[in-house]
All heavy atoms as a GROMACS GRO file, in nm:
protein
  614
    1MET      N    1  -1.447  -0.523  -0.251
    1MET     CA    2  -1.341  -0.459  -0.177
    1MET      C    3  -1.296  -0.331  -0.246
    1MET      O    4  -1.202  -0.267  -0.206
    1MET     CB    5  -1.225  -0.556  -0.165
    1MET     CG    6  -1.143  -0.527  -0.041
    1MET     SD    7  -1.000  -0.625  -0.036
    1MET     CE    8  -1.022  -0.746   0.079
    2GLU      N    9  -1.365  -0.295  -0.353
    2GLU     CA   10  -1.337  -0.171  -0.424
    2GLU      C   11  -1.349  -0.052  -0.330
    2GLU      O   12  -1.439  -0.044  -0.250
    2GLU     CB   13  -1.437  -0.156  -0.539
    2GLU     CG   14  -1.412  -0.036  -0.625
    2GLU     CD   15  -1.343  -0.069  -0.753
    2GLU    OE1   16  -1.333  -0.186  -0.787
    2GLU    OE2   17  -1.299   0.024  -0.819
    3ASN      N   18  -1.257   0.041  -0.338
    3ASN     CA   19  -1.252   0.161  -0.254
    3ASN      C   20  -1.228   0.132  -0.107
    3ASN      O   21  -1.239   0.219  -0.025
    3ASN     CB   22  -1.378   0.246  -0.270
    3ASN     CG   23  -1.379   0.318  -0.402
    3ASN    OD1   24  -1.276   0.335  -0.464
    3ASN    ND2   25  -1.495   0.360  -0.444
    4MET      N   26  -1.196   0.009  -0.072
    4MET     CA   27  -1.163  -0.023   0.066
    4MET      C   28  -1.039   0.054   0.109
    4MET      O   29  -1.031   0.102   0.221
    4MET     CB   30  -1.137  -0.173   0.082
    4MET     CG   31  -1.099  -0.214   0.222
    4MET     SD   32  -1.052  -0.386   0.224
    4MET     CE   33  -0.913  -0.378   0.332
    5ALA      N   34  -0.944   0.068   0.019
    5ALA     CA   35  -0.818   0.133   0.052
    5ALA      C   36  -0.839   0.277   0.095
    5ALA      O   37  -0.768   0.326   0.183
    5ALA     CB   38  -0.724   0.128  -0.068
    6SER      N   39  -0.934   0.345   0.039
    6SER     CA   40  -0.953   0.486   0.072
    6SER      C   41  -1.027   0.506   0.204
    6SER      O   42  -1.034   0.617   0.253
    6SER     CB   43  -1.028   0.556  -0.041
    6SER     OG   44  -1.155   0.497  -0.056
    7SER      N   45  -1.080   0.399   0.263
    7SER     CA   46  -1.156   0.414   0.386
    7SER      C   47  -1.087   0.354   0.508
    7SER      O   48  -1.150   0.334   0.610
    7SER     CB   49  -1.294   0.350   0.368
    7SER     OG   50  -1.278   0.211   0.347
    8ILE      N   51  -0.958   0.326   0.499
    8ILE     CA   52  -0.884   0.264   0.609
    8ILE      C   53  -0.821   0.371   0.697
    8ILE      O   54  -0.747   0.456   0.649
    8ILE     CB   55  -0.775   0.170   0.556
    8ILE    CG1   56  -0.837   0.059   0.472
    8ILE    CG2   57  -0.694   0.112   0.670
    8ILE    CD1   58  -0.736  -0.027   0.401
    9SER      N   59  -0.850   0.366   0.827
    9SER     CA   60  -0.788   0.460   0.920
    9SER      C   61  -0.659   0.399   0.975
    9SER      O   62  -0.636   0.280   0.963
    9SER     CB   63  -0.884   0.492   1.035
    9SER     OG   64  -0.903   0.377   1.114
   10LYS      N   65  -0.575   0.483   1.038
   10LYS     CA   66  -0.449   0.434   1.092
   10LYS      C   67  -0.467   0.324   1.197
   10LYS      O   68  -0.396   0.224   1.192
   10LYS     CB   69  -0.366   0.550   1.149
   10LYS     CG   70  -0.298   0.631   1.042
   10LYS     CD   71  -0.206   0.734   1.103
   10LYS     CE   72  -0.143   0.817   0.994
   10LYS     NZ   73  -0.050   0.916   1.049
   11PRO      N   74  -0.561   0.338   1.293
   11PRO     CA   75  -0.579   0.229   1.390
   11PRO      C   76  -0.623   0.098   1.323
   11PRO      O   77  -0.578  -0.009   1.360
   11PRO     CB   78  -0.687   0.281   1.484
   11PRO     CG   79  -0.680   0.429   1.473
   11PRO     CD   80  -0.639   0.456   1.331
   12GLN      N   81  -0.710   0.109   1.222
   12GLN     CA   82  -0.753  -0.010   1.150
   12GLN      C   83  -0.636  -0.073   1.077
   12GLN      O   84  -0.625  -0.195   1.070
   12GLN     CB   85  -0.862   0.024   1.048
   12GLN     CG   86  -0.996   0.058   1.108
   12GLN     CD   87  -1.092   0.109   1.002
   12GLN    OE1   88  -1.054   0.178   0.910
   12GLN    NE2   89  -1.219   0.074   1.019
   13LEU      N   90  -0.548   0.008   1.023
   13LEU     CA   91  -0.434  -0.039   0.947
   13LEU      C   92  -0.342  -0.123   1.035
   13LEU      O   93  -0.294  -0.228   0.993
   13LEU     CB   94  -0.356   0.080   0.889
   13LEU     CG   95  -0.242   0.049   0.796
   13LEU    CD1   96  -0.292  -0.027   0.674
   13LEU    CD2   97  -0.175   0.177   0.752
   14LYS      N   98  -0.319  -0.079   1.158
   14LYS     CA   99  -0.231  -0.154   1.248
   14LYS      C  100  -0.291  -0.288   1.286
   14LYS      O  101  -0.218  -0.381   1.318
   14LYS     CB  102  -0.201  -0.071   1.372
   14LYS     CG  103  -0.110   0.046   1.344
   14LYS     CD  104  -0.059   0.109   1.471
   14LYS     CE  105   0.030   0.225   1.435
   14LYS     NZ  106   0.165   0.210   1.480
   15GLN      N  107  -0.424  -0.301   1.284
   15GLN     CA  108  -0.489  -0.425   1.322
   15GLN      C  109  -0.502  -0.522   1.204
   15GLN      O  110  -0.532  -0.639   1.224
   15GLN     CB  111  -0.628  -0.396   1.379
   15GLN     CG  112  -0.622  -0.323   1.510
   15GLN     CD  113  -0.761  -0.286   1.561
   15GLN    OE1  114  -0.860  -0.300   1.491
   15GLN    NE2  115  -0.767  -0.238   1.683
   16MET      N  116  -0.478  -0.475   1.083
   16MET     CA  117  -0.492  -0.559   0.965
   16MET      C  118  -0.376  -0.657   0.955
   16MET      O  119  -0.263  -0.626   0.990
   16MET     CB  120  -0.493  -0.473   0.838
   16MET     CG  121  -0.617  -0.390   0.821
   16MET     SD  122  -0.605  -0.275   0.684
   16MET     CE  123  -0.592  -0.384   0.545
   17GLY      N  124  -0.405  -0.778   0.904
   17GLY     CA  125  -0.300  -0.876   0.878
   17GLY      C  126  -0.235  -0.848   0.744
   17GLY      O  127  -0.279  -0.762   0.666
   18ASN      N  128  -0.127  -0.920   0.716
   18ASN     CA  129  -0.054  -0.901   0.591
   18ASN      C  130  -0.142  -0.926   0.469
   18ASN      O  131  -0.131  -0.856   0.368
   18ASN     CB  132   0.069  -0.991   0.585
   18ASN     CG  133   0.183  -0.938   0.669
   18ASN    OD1  134   0.181  -0.823   0.713
   18ASN    ND2  135   0.282  -1.021   0.692
   19GLU      N  136  -0.230  -1.026   0.477
   19GLU     CA  137  -0.316  -1.057   0.362
   19GLU      C  138  -0.413  -0.943   0.334
   19GLU      O  139  -0.437  -0.908   0.219
   19GLU     CB  140  -0.395  -1.187   0.387
   19GLU     CG  141  -0.310  -1.311   0.397
   19GLU     CD  142  -0.246  -1.329   0.536
   19GLU    OE1  143  -0.298  -1.273   0.633
   19GLU    OE2  144  -0.144  -1.400   0.543
   20GLU      N  145  -0.468  -0.885   0.440
   20GLU     CA  146  -0.561  -0.773   0.422
   20GLU      C  147  -0.488  -0.651   0.368
   20GLU      O  148  -0.540  -0.579   0.283
   20GLU     CB  149  -0.629  -0.739   0.554
   20GLU     CG  150  -0.721  -0.849   0.603
   20GLU     CD  151  -0.761  -0.829   0.748
   20GLU    OE1  152  -0.671  -0.810   0.832
   20GLU    OE2  153  -0.882  -0.830   0.775
   21LYS      N  154  -0.367  -0.627   0.418
   21LYS     CA  155  -0.288  -0.514   0.369
   21LYS      C  156  -0.253  -0.534   0.222
   21LYS      O  157  -0.264  -0.441   0.142
   21LYS     CB  158  -0.160  -0.497   0.451
   21LYS     CG  159  -0.183  -0.442   0.589
   21LYS     CD  160  -0.053  -0.429   0.666
   21LYS     CE  161  -0.077  -0.378   0.807
   21LYS     NZ  162   0.048  -0.369   0.884
   22ALA      N  163  -0.213  -0.657   0.186
   22ALA     CA  164  -0.181  -0.686   0.047
   22ALA      C  165  -0.303  -0.668  -0.042
   22ALA      O  166  -0.292  -0.614  -0.153
   22ALA     CB  167  -0.126  -0.828   0.034
   23ALA      N  168  -0.419  -0.708   0.005
   23ALA     CA  169  -0.542  -0.690  -0.073
   23ALA      C  170  -0.571  -0.542  -0.094
   23ALA      O  171  -0.609  -0.500  -0.204
   23ALA     CB  172  -0.660  -0.758  -0.004
   24ALA      N  173  -0.551  -0.461   0.010
   24ALA     CA  174  -0.572  -0.317  -0.003
   24ALA      C  175  -0.474  -0.256  -0.102
   24ALA      O  176  -0.510  -0.170  -0.183
   24ALA     CB  177  -0.558  -0.249   0.134
   25VAL      N  178  -0.349  -0.304  -0.100
   25VAL     CA  179  -0.248  -0.254  -0.194
   25VAL      C  180  -0.285  -0.293  -0.336
   25VAL      O  181  -0.276  -0.212  -0.428
   25VAL     CB  182  -0.107  -0.307  -0.156
   25VAL    CG1  183  -0.006  -0.277  -0.266
   25VAL    CG2  184  -0.062  -0.246  -0.024
   26HIS      N  185  -0.329  -0.417  -0.355
   26HIS     CA  186  -0.370  -0.461  -0.489
   26HIS      C  187  -0.490  -0.381  -0.540
   26HIS      O  188  -0.495  -0.347  -0.659
   26HIS     CB  189  -0.400  -0.611  -0.490
   26HIS     CG  190  -0.278  -0.697  -0.488
   26HIS    ND1  191  -0.190  -0.706  -0.594
   26HIS    CD2  192  -0.227  -0.776  -0.391
   26HIS    CE1  193  -0.091  -0.786  -0.563
   26HIS    NE2  194  -0.112  -0.830  -0.440
   27ASP      N  195  -0.583  -0.350  -0.452
   27ASP     CA  196  -0.696  -0.265  -0.492
   27ASP      C  197  -0.648  -0.129  -0.538
   27ASP      O  198  -0.696  -0.075  -0.639
   27ASP     CB  199  -0.795  -0.247  -0.375
   27ASP     CG  200  -0.876  -0.370  -0.347
   27ASP    OD1  201  -0.878  -0.463  -0.431
   27ASP    OD2  202  -0.941  -0.374  -0.239
   28GLU      N  203  -0.554  -0.072  -0.464
   28GLU     CA  204  -0.500   0.060  -0.501
   28GLU      C  205  -0.424   0.051  -0.633
   28GLU      O  206  -0.431   0.142  -0.716
   28GLU     CB  207  -0.410   0.112  -0.389
   28GLU     CG  208  -0.356   0.250  -0.412
   28GLU     CD  209  -0.461   0.361  -0.407
   28GLU    OE1  210  -0.579   0.334  -0.375
   28GLU    OE2  211  -0.424   0.476  -0.435
   29MET      N  212  -0.353  -0.058  -0.655
   29MET     CA  213  -0.281  -0.076  -0.781
   29MET      C  214  -0.379  -0.083  -0.899
   29MET      O  215  -0.353  -0.025  -1.005
   29MET     CB  216  -0.194  -0.201  -0.776
   29MET     CG  217  -0.075  -0.188  -0.684
   29MET     SD  218   0.021  -0.337  -0.672
   29MET     CE  219   0.148  -0.300  -0.792
   30GLN      N  220  -0.491  -0.152  -0.879
   30GLN     CA  221  -0.592  -0.158  -0.984
   30GLN      C  222  -0.647  -0.019  -1.014
   30GLN      O  223  -0.669   0.016  -1.130
   30GLN     CB  224  -0.706  -0.252  -0.944
   30GLN     CG  225  -0.668  -0.397  -0.948
   30GLN     CD  226  -0.781  -0.487  -0.903
   30GLN    OE1  227  -0.879  -0.443  -0.844
   30GLN    NE2  228  -0.767  -0.617  -0.930
   31ARG      N  229  -0.668   0.058  -0.909
   31ARG     CA  230  -0.716   0.196  -0.927
   31ARG      C  231  -0.614   0.278  -1.004
   31ARG      O  232  -0.649   0.355  -1.094
   31ARG     CB  233  -0.744   0.258  -0.790
   31ARG     CG  234  -0.825   0.384  -0.796
   31ARG     CD  235  -0.860   0.434  -0.656
   31ARG     NE  236  -0.749   0.495  -0.588
   31ARG     CZ  237  -0.710   0.621  -0.608
   31ARG    NH1  238  -0.772   0.697  -0.694
   31ARG    NH2  239  -0.609   0.671  -0.541
   32MET      N  240  -0.486   0.262  -0.972
   32MET     CA  241  -0.380   0.337  -1.040
   32MET      C  242  -0.370   0.296  -1.187
   32MET      O  243  -0.342   0.379  -1.273
   32MET     CB  244  -0.243   0.313  -0.973
   32MET     CG  245  -0.226   0.378  -0.839
   32MET     SD  246  -0.229   0.558  -0.847
   32MET     CE  247  -0.388   0.590  -0.774
   33ASN      N  248  -0.394   0.169  -1.215
   33ASN     CA  249  -0.385   0.120  -1.353
   33ASN      C  250  -0.496   0.174  -1.442
   33ASN      O  251  -0.488   0.164  -1.564
   33ASN     CB  252  -0.382  -0.033  -1.356
   33ASN     CG  253  -0.248  -0.086  -1.311
   33ASN    OD1  254  -0.145  -0.026  -1.335
   33ASN    ND2  255  -0.249  -0.200  -1.244
   34LYS      N  256  -0.598   0.234  -1.383
   34LYS     CA  257  -0.705   0.297  -1.461
   34LYS      C  258  -0.668   0.439  -1.502
   34LYS      O  259  -0.733   0.498  -1.587
   34LYS     CB  260  -0.835   0.300  -1.381
   34LYS     CG  261  -0.893   0.162  -1.357
   34LYS     CD  262  -1.017   0.169  -1.272
   34LYS     CE  263  -1.069   0.030  -1.242
   34LYS     NZ  264  -1.185   0.034  -1.152
   35LEU      N  265  -0.564   0.494  -1.441
   35LEU     CA  266  -0.518   0.630  -1.471
   35LEU      C  267  -0.417   0.626  -1.584
   35LEU      O  268  -0.362   0.520  -1.617
   35LEU     CB  269  -0.458   0.693  -1.345
   35LEU     CG  270  -0.555   0.708  -1.227
   35LEU    CD1  271  -0.480   0.758  -1.104
   35LEU    CD2  272  -0.670   0.800  -1.261
   36PRO      N  273  -0.385   0.740  -1.644
   36PRO     CA  274  -0.288   0.743  -1.754
   36PRO      C  275  -0.152   0.686  -1.710
   36PRO      O  276  -0.096   0.729  -1.609
   36PRO     CB  277  -0.274   0.892  -1.788
   36PRO     CG  278  -0.402   0.952  -1.739
   36PRO     CD  279  -0.443   0.872  -1.618
   37PRO      N  280  -0.101   0.588  -1.783
   37PRO     CA  281   0.022   0.520  -1.742
   37PRO      C  282   0.148   0.607  -1.746
   37PRO      O  283   0.246   0.576  -1.678
   37PRO     CB  284   0.034   0.404  -1.841
   37PRO     CG  285  -0.047   0.445  -1.958
   37PRO     CD  286  -0.156   0.534  -1.906
   38ASN      N  287   0.147   0.714  -1.823
   38ASN     CA  288   0.266   0.799  -1.831
   38ASN      C  289   0.265   0.911  -1.727
   38ASN      O  290   0.353   0.996  -1.727
   38ASN     CB  291   0.282   0.856  -1.972
   38ASN     CG  292   0.161   0.938  -2.014
   38ASN    OD1  293   0.057   0.934  -1.950
   38ASN    ND2  294   0.176   1.010  -2.123
   39SER      N  295   0.169   0.910  -1.637
   39SER     CA  296   0.160   1.009  -1.531
   39SER      C  297   0.271   0.984  -1.428
   39SER      O  298   0.292   0.872  -1.382
   39SER     CB  299   0.023   0.997  -1.462
   39SER     OG  300   0.025   1.059  -1.336
   40SER      N  301   0.342   1.091  -1.392
   40SER     CA  302   0.449   1.075  -1.291
   40SER      C  303   0.390   1.037  -1.156
   40SER      O  304   0.452   0.964  -1.079
   40SER     CB  305   0.533   1.202  -1.281
   40SER     OG  306   0.454   1.313  -1.246
   41TYR      N  307   0.270   1.086  -1.126
   41TYR     CA  308   0.202   1.049  -1.002
   41TYR      C  309   0.176   0.899  -0.998
   41TYR      O  310   0.206   0.832  -0.899
   41TYR     CB  311   0.069   1.126  -0.990
   41TYR     CG  312  -0.020   1.076  -0.878
   41TYR    CD1  313   0.007   1.110  -0.746
   41TYR    CD2  314  -0.129   0.996  -0.904
   41TYR    CE1  315  -0.074   1.064  -0.642
   41TYR    CE2  316  -0.211   0.950  -0.802
   41TYR     CZ  317  -0.183   0.984  -0.672
   41TYR     OH  318  -0.262   0.938  -0.569
   42VAL      N  319   0.122   0.845  -1.106
   42VAL     CA  320   0.090   0.702  -1.113
   42VAL      C  321   0.219   0.620  -1.105
   42VAL      O  322   0.226   0.521  -1.030
   42VAL     CB  323   0.012   0.668  -1.241
   42VAL    CG1  324  -0.002   0.518  -1.260
   42VAL    CG2  325  -0.125   0.735  -1.238
   43THR      N  326   0.321   0.661  -1.176
   43THR     CA  327   0.448   0.589  -1.175
   43THR      C  328   0.506   0.583  -1.035
   43THR      O  329   0.547   0.476  -0.988
   43THR     CB  330   0.549   0.657  -1.270
   43THR    OG1  331   0.492   0.661  -1.401
   43THR    CG2  332   0.679   0.581  -1.274
   44HIS      N  333   0.508   0.696  -0.967
   44HIS     CA  334   0.563   0.701  -0.831
   44HIS      C  335   0.478   0.616  -0.736
   44HIS      O  336   0.531   0.537  -0.657
   44HIS     CB  337   0.569   0.844  -0.782
   44HIS     CG  338   0.616   0.858  -0.641
   44HIS    ND1  339   0.580   0.776  -0.539
   44HIS    CD2  340   0.698   0.947  -0.582
   44HIS    CE1  341   0.636   0.811  -0.427
   44HIS    NE2  342   0.708   0.915  -0.450
   45ARG      N  343   0.348   0.630  -0.743
   45ARG     CA  344   0.259   0.557  -0.653
   45ARG      C  345   0.272   0.407  -0.674
   45ARG      O  346   0.273   0.329  -0.578
   45ARG     CB  347   0.116   0.603  -0.673
   45ARG     CG  348   0.021   0.555  -0.566
   45ARG     CD  349  -0.073   0.664  -0.529
   45ARG     NE  350  -0.175   0.617  -0.437
   45ARG     CZ  351  -0.192   0.667  -0.317
   45ARG    NH1  352  -0.117   0.765  -0.275
   45ARG    NH2  353  -0.286   0.622  -0.239
   46LEU      N  354   0.283   0.363  -0.798
   46LEU     CA  355   0.300   0.220  -0.826
   46LEU      C  356   0.433   0.170  -0.771
   46LEU      O  357   0.441   0.057  -0.721
   46LEU     CB  358   0.288   0.192  -0.975
   46LEU     CG  359   0.147   0.197  -1.030
   46LEU    CD1  360   0.147   0.187  -1.183
   46LEU    CD2  361   0.059   0.088  -0.970
   47ARG      N  362   0.539   0.252  -0.778
   47ARG     CA  363   0.667   0.213  -0.718
   47ARG      C  364   0.653   0.194  -0.568
   47ARG      O  365   0.706   0.098  -0.511
   47ARG     CB  366   0.775   0.319  -0.746
   47ARG     CG  367   0.841   0.303  -0.877
   47ARG     CD  368   0.966   0.388  -0.885
   47ARG     NE  369   0.986   0.426  -1.022
   47ARG     CZ  370   1.016   0.545  -1.066
   47ARG    NH1  371   1.037   0.643  -0.983
   47ARG    NH2  372   1.031   0.569  -1.194
   48VAL      N  373   0.583   0.286  -0.502
   48VAL     CA  374   0.562   0.276  -0.358
   48VAL      C  375   0.479   0.153  -0.325
   48VAL      O  376   0.510   0.077  -0.232
   48VAL     CB  377   0.497   0.404  -0.302
   48VAL    CG1  378   0.457   0.387  -0.157
   48VAL    CG2  379   0.590   0.523  -0.317
   49LEU      N  380   0.374   0.129  -0.402
   49LEU     CA  381   0.289   0.012  -0.378
   49LEU      C  382   0.368  -0.118  -0.398
   49LEU      O  383   0.352  -0.213  -0.320
   49LEU     CB  384   0.167   0.016  -0.470
   49LEU     CG  385   0.067   0.128  -0.440
   49LEU    CD1  386  -0.031   0.144  -0.556
   49LEU    CD2  387  -0.006   0.102  -0.309
   50ASN      N  388   0.454  -0.121  -0.497
   50ASN     CA  389   0.537  -0.240  -0.518
   50ASN      C  390   0.635  -0.260  -0.403
   50ASN      O  391   0.661  -0.373  -0.362
   50ASN     CB  392   0.612  -0.231  -0.652
   50ASN     CG  393   0.524  -0.268  -0.768
   50ASN    OD1  394   0.451  -0.367  -0.763
   50ASN    ND2  395   0.528  -0.190  -0.873
   51LYS      N  396   0.690  -0.151  -0.350
   51LYS     CA  397   0.779  -0.159  -0.234
   51LYS      C  398   0.703  -0.214  -0.114
   51LYS      O  399   0.756  -0.298  -0.039
   51LYS     CB  400   0.837  -0.021  -0.203
   51LYS     CG  401   0.930  -0.018  -0.084
   51LYS     CD  402   1.056  -0.098  -0.109
   51LYS     CE  403   1.155  -0.080   0.005
   51LYS     NZ  404   1.277  -0.153  -0.017
   52ILE      N  405   0.580  -0.171  -0.095
   52ILE     CA  406   0.498  -0.222   0.015
   52ILE      C  407   0.477  -0.373  -0.002
   52ILE      O  408   0.493  -0.449   0.094
   52ILE     CB  409   0.363  -0.148   0.023
   52ILE    CG1  410   0.385  -0.005   0.071
   52ILE    CG2  411   0.266  -0.222   0.114
   52ILE    CD1  412   0.261   0.082   0.065
   53LEU      N  413   0.444  -0.416  -0.121
   53LEU     CA  414   0.424  -0.560  -0.145
   53LEU      C  415   0.552  -0.638  -0.118
   53LEU      O  416   0.548  -0.747  -0.062
   53LEU     CB  417   0.376  -0.585  -0.288
   53LEU     CG  418   0.233  -0.547  -0.318
   53LEU    CD1  419   0.201  -0.570  -0.465
   53LEU    CD2  420   0.136  -0.624  -0.229
   54GLN      N  421   0.666  -0.580  -0.156
   54GLN     CA  422   0.794  -0.645  -0.131
   54GLN      C  423   0.816  -0.660   0.020
   54GLN      O  424   0.853  -0.767   0.067
   54GLN     CB  425   0.908  -0.564  -0.193
   54GLN     CG  426   1.044  -0.621  -0.164
   54GLN     CD  427   1.157  -0.528  -0.205
   54GLN    OE1  428   1.134  -0.413  -0.243
   54GLN    NE2  429   1.279  -0.576  -0.197
   55LEU      N  430   0.792  -0.555   0.095
   55LEU     CA  431   0.811  -0.560   0.240
   55LEU      C  432   0.711  -0.654   0.307
   55LEU      O  433   0.743  -0.718   0.408
   55LEU     CB  434   0.801  -0.420   0.301
   55LEU     CG  435   0.918  -0.327   0.271
   55LEU    CD1  436   0.888  -0.186   0.317
   55LEU    CD2  437   1.046  -0.379   0.335
   56LEU      N  438   0.590  -0.663   0.252
   56LEU     CA  439   0.491  -0.754   0.309
   56LEU      C  440   0.529  -0.901   0.287
   56LEU      O  441   0.490  -0.987   0.366
   56LEU     CB  442   0.353  -0.728   0.247
   56LEU     CG  443   0.278  -0.606   0.296
   56LEU    CD1  444   0.154  -0.583   0.211
   56LEU    CD2  445   0.241  -0.620   0.443
   57SER      N  446   0.604  -0.928   0.181
   57SER     CA  447   0.634  -1.066   0.145
   57SER      C  448   0.755  -1.125   0.216
   57SER      O  449   0.780  -1.244   0.204
   57SER     CB  450   0.653  -1.077  -0.007
   57SER     OG  451   0.773  -1.012  -0.044
   58ILE      N  452   0.831  -1.043   0.290
   58ILE     CA  453   0.952  -1.093   0.356
   58ILE      C  454   0.937  -1.083   0.507
   58ILE      O  455   0.852  -1.011   0.558
   58ILE     CB  456   1.077  -1.014   0.311
   58ILE    CG1  457   1.065  -0.867   0.350
   58ILE    CG2  458   1.103  -1.032   0.163
   58ILE    CD1  459   1.190  -0.785   0.328
   59LYS      N  460   1.023  -1.157   0.576
   59LYS     CA  461   1.031  -1.141   0.721
   59LYS      C  462   1.106  -1.012   0.744
   59LYS      O  463   1.215  -0.991   0.694
   59LYS     CB  464   1.106  -1.260   0.782
   59LYS     CG  465   1.112  -1.256   0.932
   59LYS     CD  466   1.158  -1.388   0.987
   59LYS     CE  467   1.178  -1.383   1.135
   59LYS     NZ  468   1.057  -1.365   1.212
   60ARG      N  469   1.042  -0.921   0.820
   60ARG     CA  470   1.094  -0.785   0.831
   60ARG      C  471   1.170  -0.762   0.960
   60ARG      O  472   1.136  -0.815   1.065
   60ARG     CB  473   0.978  -0.686   0.823
   60ARG     CG  474   0.905  -0.687   0.692
   60ARG     CD  475   0.787  -0.595   0.692
   60ARG     NE  476   0.679  -0.634   0.781
   60ARG     CZ  477   0.588  -0.726   0.754
   60ARG    NH1  478   0.593  -0.790   0.640
   60ARG    NH2  479   0.492  -0.754   0.839
   61THR      N  480   1.272  -0.676   0.949
   61THR     CA  481   1.341  -0.626   1.067
   61THR      C  482   1.256  -0.513   1.125
   61THR      O  483   1.159  -0.469   1.063
   61THR     CB  484   1.480  -0.572   1.032
   61THR    OG1  485   1.463  -0.459   0.945
   61THR    CG2  486   1.567  -0.677   0.964
   62VAL      N  487   1.294  -0.464   1.241
   62VAL     CA  488   1.221  -0.354   1.304
   62VAL      C  489   1.222  -0.231   1.213
   62VAL      O  490   1.120  -0.165   1.194
   62VAL     CB  491   1.281  -0.321   1.443
   62VAL    CG1  492   1.218  -0.196   1.501
   62VAL    CG2  493   1.264  -0.438   1.537
   63SER      N  494   1.337  -0.202   1.153
   63SER     CA  495   1.344  -0.083   1.066
   63SER      C  496   1.259  -0.102   0.941
   63SER      O  497   1.197  -0.007   0.893
   63SER     CB  498   1.489  -0.052   1.029
   63SER     OG  499   1.546  -0.156   0.953
   64GLN      N  500   1.254  -0.222   0.887
   64GLN     CA  501   1.169  -0.248   0.771
   64GLN      C  502   1.021  -0.239   0.809
   64GLN      O  503   0.940  -0.191   0.731
   64GLN     CB  504   1.199  -0.386   0.711
   64GLN     CG  505   1.332  -0.391   0.639
   64GLN     CD  506   1.369  -0.531   0.598
   64GLN    OE1  507   1.339  -0.628   0.668
   64GLN    NE2  508   1.437  -0.544   0.486
   65GLU      N  509   0.987  -0.284   0.929
   65GLU     CA  510   0.849  -0.274   0.977
   65GLU      C  511   0.809  -0.128   0.989
   65GLU      O  512   0.699  -0.088   0.950
   65GLU     CB  513   0.836  -0.344   1.113
   65GLU     CG  514   0.694  -0.358   1.162
   65GLU     CD  515   0.610  -0.454   1.082
   65GLU    OE1  516   0.660  -0.560   1.043
   65GLU    OE2  517   0.493  -0.423   1.059
   66GLU      N  518   0.901  -0.045   1.041
   66GLU     CA  519   0.874   0.098   1.052
   66GLU      C  520   0.860   0.162   0.914
   66GLU      O  521   0.773   0.246   0.893
   66GLU     CB  522   0.986   0.167   1.130
   66GLU     CG  523   0.988   0.131   1.277
   66GLU     CD  524   1.112   0.179   1.350
   66GLU    OE1  525   1.203   0.235   1.285
   66GLU    OE2  526   1.117   0.159   1.472
   67GLU      N  527   0.946   0.122   0.820
   67GLU     CA  528   0.938   0.174   0.684
   67GLU      C  529   0.804   0.138   0.621
   67GLU      O  530   0.740   0.221   0.556
   67GLU     CB  531   1.052   0.119   0.598
   67GLU     CG  532   1.049   0.169   0.455
   67GLU     CD  533   1.158   0.111   0.367
   67GLU    OE1  534   1.235   0.026   0.414
   67GLU    OE2  535   1.164   0.152   0.250
   68LEU      N  536   0.759   0.016   0.644
   68LEU     CA  537   0.631  -0.029   0.590
   68LEU      C  538   0.517   0.055   0.646
   68LEU      O  539   0.430   0.100   0.572
   68LEU     CB  540   0.610  -0.176   0.623
   68LEU     CG  541   0.481  -0.240   0.574
   68LEU    CD1  542   0.470  -0.233   0.423
   68LEU    CD2  543   0.473  -0.385   0.621
   69GLU      N  544   0.517   0.079   0.777
   69GLU     CA  545   0.412   0.161   0.839
   69GLU      C  546   0.416   0.303   0.784
   69GLU      O  547   0.310   0.363   0.759
   69GLU     CB  548   0.427   0.161   0.991
   69GLU     CG  549   0.397   0.027   1.056
   69GLU     CD  550   0.258  -0.025   1.025
   69GLU    OE1  551   0.161   0.054   1.023
   69GLU    OE2  552   0.246  -0.147   1.003
   70LEU      N  553   0.535   0.359   0.762
   70LEU     CA  554   0.546   0.493   0.707
   70LEU      C  555   0.495   0.499   0.563
   70LEU      O  556   0.431   0.597   0.524
   70LEU     CB  557   0.691   0.543   0.714
   70LEU     CG  558   0.742   0.576   0.853
   70LEU    CD1  559   0.894   0.605   0.848
   70LEU    CD2  560   0.667   0.695   0.912
   71LEU      N  561   0.525   0.396   0.486
   71LEU     CA  562   0.476   0.391   0.348
   71LEU      C  563   0.324   0.388   0.345
   71LEU      O  564   0.261   0.460   0.268
   71LEU     CB  565   0.533   0.270   0.274
   71LEU     CG  566   0.680   0.276   0.236
   71LEU    CD1  567   0.728   0.141   0.184
   71LEU    CD2  568   0.705   0.384   0.132
   72PHE      N  569   0.265   0.304   0.429
   72PHE     CA  570   0.119   0.298   0.435
   72PHE      C  571   0.062   0.431   0.479
   72PHE      O  572  -0.036   0.480   0.421
   72PHE     CB  573   0.072   0.187   0.531
   72PHE     CG  574   0.035   0.059   0.462
   72PHE    CD1  575   0.112  -0.054   0.479
   72PHE    CD2  576  -0.077   0.050   0.382
   72PHE    CE1  577   0.078  -0.174   0.416
   72PHE    CE2  578  -0.112  -0.066   0.320
   72PHE     CZ  579  -0.034  -0.180   0.336
   73ALA      N  580   0.121   0.489   0.582
   73ALA     CA  581   0.069   0.617   0.632
   73ALA      C  582   0.080   0.726   0.526
   73ALA      O  583  -0.008   0.812   0.514
   73ALA     CB  584   0.145   0.657   0.758
   74GLY      N  585   0.187   0.724   0.450
   74GLY     CA  586   0.208   0.825   0.347
   74GLY      C  587   0.115   0.813   0.229
   74GLY      O  588   0.093   0.908   0.155
   75LEU      N  589   0.057   0.695   0.209
   75LEU     CA  590  -0.032   0.675   0.095
   75LEU      C  591  -0.170   0.733   0.117
   75LEU      O  592  -0.244   0.756   0.024
   75LEU     CB  593  -0.046   0.526   0.064
   75LEU     CG  594   0.070   0.461  -0.008
   75LEU    CD1  595   0.044   0.314  -0.026
   75LEU    CD2  596   0.095   0.526  -0.142
   76HIS      N  597  -0.208   0.754   0.240
   76HIS     CA  598  -0.343   0.803   0.272
   76HIS      C  599  -0.448   0.715   0.207
   76HIS      O  600  -0.537   0.762   0.138
   76HIS     CB  601  -0.361   0.949   0.228
   76HIS     CG  602  -0.262   1.040   0.290
   76HIS    ND1  603  -0.266   1.076   0.422
   76HIS    CD2  604  -0.153   1.100   0.238
   76HIS    CE1  605  -0.165   1.156   0.447
   76HIS    NE2  606  -0.094   1.172   0.339
   77MET      N  607  -0.433   0.586   0.226
   77MET     CA  608  -0.527   0.490   0.168
   77MET      C  609  -0.651   0.479   0.252
   77MET      O  610  -0.658   0.492   0.364
   77MET     CB  611  -0.463   0.354   0.153
   77MET     CG  612  -0.354   0.356   0.053
   77MET     SD  613  -0.280   0.199   0.001
   77MET     CE  614  -0.339   0.074   0.102
   0.00000   0.00000   0.00000
């Protein structure tokens, strides 16, 4: 599943289940952990990825669902 995150299109993303989205986020986190840990880019991206995991793990309101979709779209995974 390596590099799966970088090949996901928006229509595919909407069809993915929570488990598949979480797997893609974990793959991206592993990729980020290979980069220098003191990088502001890596720090910010890991915060966003953690927020996505948090939103995936709870029952979401409509606004939280929209926030989750925006976070995924903003990552360009």
